[in-house]
C-alpha positions as CSV (number, residue, x, y, z in Angstrom):
1,X,11.3,20.1,-15.8
2,X,11.1,16.8,-13.9
3,X,12.2,17.3,-10.2
4,X,12.6,13.5,-9.9
5,X,14.9,12.9,-12.8
6,X,18.2,13.3,-10.9
7,X,16.9,12.3,-7.5
8,X,17.3,8.9,-5.8
9,X,14.1,7.4,-4.4
10,X,14.3,7.4,-0.6
11,X,11.9,6.3,2.2
12,X,12.0,9.9,3.5
13,X,10.7,11.3,0.2
14,X,7.4,10.9,-1.6
15,X,6.3,7.7,-3.3
16,X,6.9,7.8,-7.1
17,X,3.9,5.8,-8.2
18,X,0.5,4.6,-6.9
19,X,-0.5,1.1,-8.1
20,X,-4.1,-0.2,-8.0
21,X,-4.5,-3.0,-5.4
22,X,-6.6,-6.1,-6.1
23,X,-6.7,-8.0,-2.8
24,X,-5.4,-11.5,-3.0
25,X,-4.8,-14.1,-0.4
26,X,-1.8,-15.8,-2.1
27,X,-0.1,-13.2,-4.2
28,X,2.2,-10.4,-3.1
29,X,2.0,-6.9,-4.6
30,X,4.2,-6.5,-7.7
31,X,6.4,-4.0,-5.6
32,X,6.7,-3.7,-1.8
33,X,4.7,-0.7,-0.9
34,X,5.8,2.2,1.4
35,X,2.2,3.0,2.1
36,X,-1.4,2.4,1.2
37,X,-4.0,4.9,0.1
38,X,-7.6,3.8,0.7
39,X,-10.6,5.5,-0.9
40,X,-13.4,3.7,0.9
41,X,-12.7,2.7,4.5
42,X,-13.3,-0.5,6.2
43,X,-11.1,-3.4,7.3
44,X,-7.9,-4.4,5.6
45,X,-5.9,-7.5,6.2
46,X,-2.2,-7.0,5.2
47,X,1.2,-8.7,5.3
48,X,3.8,-6.3,6.5
49,X,7.4,-6.2,5.1
50,X,8.4,-7.9,8.4
51,X,6.1,-10.9,7.4
52,X,3.4,-10.3,10.0
53,X,-0.3,-10.4,9.1
54,X,-2.2,-7.5,10.6
55,X,-5.9,-6.6,10.5
56,X,-6.6,-2.8,10.6
57,X,-9.6,-0.6,10.3
58,X,-9.2,2.5,8.3
59,X,-11.4,5.5,7.4
60,X,-12.4,6.8,4.0
61,X,-9.5,8.5,2.2
62,X,-6.9,7.1,4.6
63,X,-3.1,7.0,4.0
64,X,-1.5,4.2,5.9
65,X,2.3,4.9,6.1
66,X,3.3,1.3,6.6
67,X,5.5,-1.0,4.5
68,X,3.5,-3.9,3.1
69,X,3.8,-6.7,0.7
70,X,0.2,-8.1,0.4
71,X,-3.4,-7.1,0.9
72,X,-5.5,-10.2,1.6
73,X,-9.0,-10.7,0.0
74,X,-10.3,-12.6,3.0
75,X,-11.4,-10.2,5.7
76,X,-10.7,-7.0,3.6
77,X,-13.8,-4.8,3.2
78,X,-12.1,-1.5,2.3
79,X,-12.0,-0.6,-1.4
80,X,-10.3,1.7,-3.9
81,X,-6.8,0.9,-2.6
82,X,-3.6,2.0,-4.1
83,X,-0.1,0.9,-3.1
84,X,2.3,3.8,-2.8
85,X,5.6,2.6,-4.2
86,X,9.2,3.7,-5.0
87,X,9.5,2.6,-8.6
């Protein structure tokens, strides 16, 4: 049984997929993310859904519950990132 089959995706529920992130200075993620999972911590430079560019420092195995549309290559040192999306 699939508990998601008759359920609408909402921001208050869990993400429905995790997409690998390849940081890029000029290309948005294929879907706007509702969060970001980071395996190896460091600095991340992101564009938020509001269009602001932010530089954040995160620890290993962090979950950042923030809507974002891009992870920049320049300035990003964290690795193993996955965009949490509502697909």
